N, C-alpha and C positions, 0 to 999 in steps of 0.2 A: 394280321398282328394283334396279339393279345393286348386288351385294355389293361393299363397299369392299375393296380389296387390303389384305393385312397387311403393314404396314411392315417394311422390312429395315433393318438397321443394321450398321455395320462393327464390327469389334472394338473399334478405338478410341472410336467414339461409345458403344457399350455401356460401357466403362470410365469415360468421362466421366459418363454417367447414372448408373452404379452409385456413383460418388464423390459424388453429390448427392443419392442416395436414402436415406430412412430405412429402407427395406426391401431384403432381398436378393433377387438374381435370378441366374438362370444364362443363359448364352448357347449358342445351337445354330444354326448355319448362317443368320446374320443376324437370328435371332428372339431377343428377350428374355422370358423366363418367370419369373414371380415364383415364389419358392420357397414350398412348403407349411410351415406352422407344424409344429413337432414336439410330441410327447406328453411328459408326464413321464417316462415309461420311456425314451423316444428321448433325452431330455436326460441322464438317468442313464448310459446306456450310452455315449453319446458322451463325457461327462466321464470315465467310468470307464476306458474304452480308452485315451484320451489320458494319464490318470494312471499307469495301469500300464506303458504303454509308455515315458513319460518317466522314472518311477523306474527301470526296467529299462536304459535307455540313458544315464543321467545322467553316466556317465564315459566315454562314447563320442563321437565327433565326428559326432553325431546329434542332430537336433532334431525335437520332436514338436510339433505345431501342431493346435489345434482347427478349427474352421470359419470362421477368420477369412480365410484365404486362397484365393484362386481358384487352380485348376490349369487350365493351358491345354494343350488337346489339339489342337495345330495341324492334325495329319493329318485330323481329324474335325471341324474348324472348330467346337470346342466350349470352353466354359469352365464350371468347376463348382466349387462350395464342397464338399469332403467334409467328413464328420463328423470325421475325424482323419487325419492324414497325418505320416509320417516323411520327413524330408530327411537324408541324411547327406553330409558334406562341405559345400562352400559351396551356399547357396541360389541358384538360377539365376532370377533376377527378370527378366521380359521387358517389364515395363512401367516407366514413370518413377516412378509412386507406390510401387513395390515392394509390391504388393498381389497380383501374379499371378507363378506360377513354373510350371516344366515339368519338374522334375526330382525328384519324390518316389520313395522306393524302396518305400515301403508306403502304401496307401489304405485307409481303413475307412470303410464305409458302414452305418449302422445302417438297416434296411429298414423302410419305412412302408407301409401298404395303399396310399396314394394315389402312391406314387413306385416301388414295387418293380418293376414291370414296366419302367420306363424305366431304373432302376438296373441291372437284369440284362440289359436289351437294348442300347440305343444307348450308354448311358453306359459299360457293361462293355467294349463293341468299342473305345469311344474310349480308355479306360483302357489296355487291352491294346496300344495303339499306342505309348503312352510308352516310350521306349528306356529309361529309368531304373527304371521300375517292376518289382519283383521279386515283391511280395506284394500280395495284396488280400484284404480281409476283409468279408464280409456278414454282419451281425450281426442275429439275430432279436430282435424285441421281445416275441414270443409264448412263447418257451420258451427255455432255455439250449441255445443253437445257433449255431454259427458256421461258415459256409461259407468255407473257406480255399482260395484260389488262389495258385498258386506258378508263376513262371516258371522254367523249367529248360533244359537244353541241347535238350531235344526239344519245347519249347513248354510251354503251360500244363496244369497238373494241378489238379484240385479234389478236395479232401477234406472231408468233413462232420465236425465235431466236435459232439457232442452230450452233455447232461447235466451237471449241477453238478459231478460228479466228474471229468469230462474235462479234459485239459490241451491248449491250443492250443501247438504248438511251431512257432514261426517259423523256418524253416530259414536264409534269408538273414541276418536280424537276429540269430540265435542267442539268442532269447529264448522263455522259456516263460511262457504266461498261462493260469493255472488259470480255468476257467470259474465256480468258485465264487467267485473275486476279482471277476471282471467282472460276475458278477450278484449279488453280495453284497447290495446295497440294493434289488434289485428284488423286488416282490411283486406276484403277480397275485391279483385278486380272484376268490373263488369263485363259480361260477355258479350 
């Protein structure tokens, strides 16, 4: 018996399907993939980074969003829901429903065992092609640790920020985030 071909969709077909679906999906090269569910710690960290950034930027022309909006990475033919993002200035929506934009200055992803390889691989490569993006955070669920990627004049640099006493300094946004605040409500069960 011949294997059936995996169906391919245009980005507009994906958006039409996504608008009708009770579940979230991501889009990559014509394929639609259901998003994995998150853990309690994942949800705590996603909400915490959005809250901390929102509080720090409340008097500036920047908006912090959680995972309700898609980022379109046209050069990589991908669309993804980040765990949090920051848009400064006017949001550049690229769809009629105003659910997809392409101009974040910061993206935060809370790493999950089921998605970490994709987040650090194809998704990272796609994010790096966004002209507006200046800062990217990979937040660990397993320990107080944030991998901070910053775009400078010589390309992207990576810094690992570890420990509850450490402070994440976002150069472009000029915001400091103590890891003690980010991980405040996170507890790990003793083995």
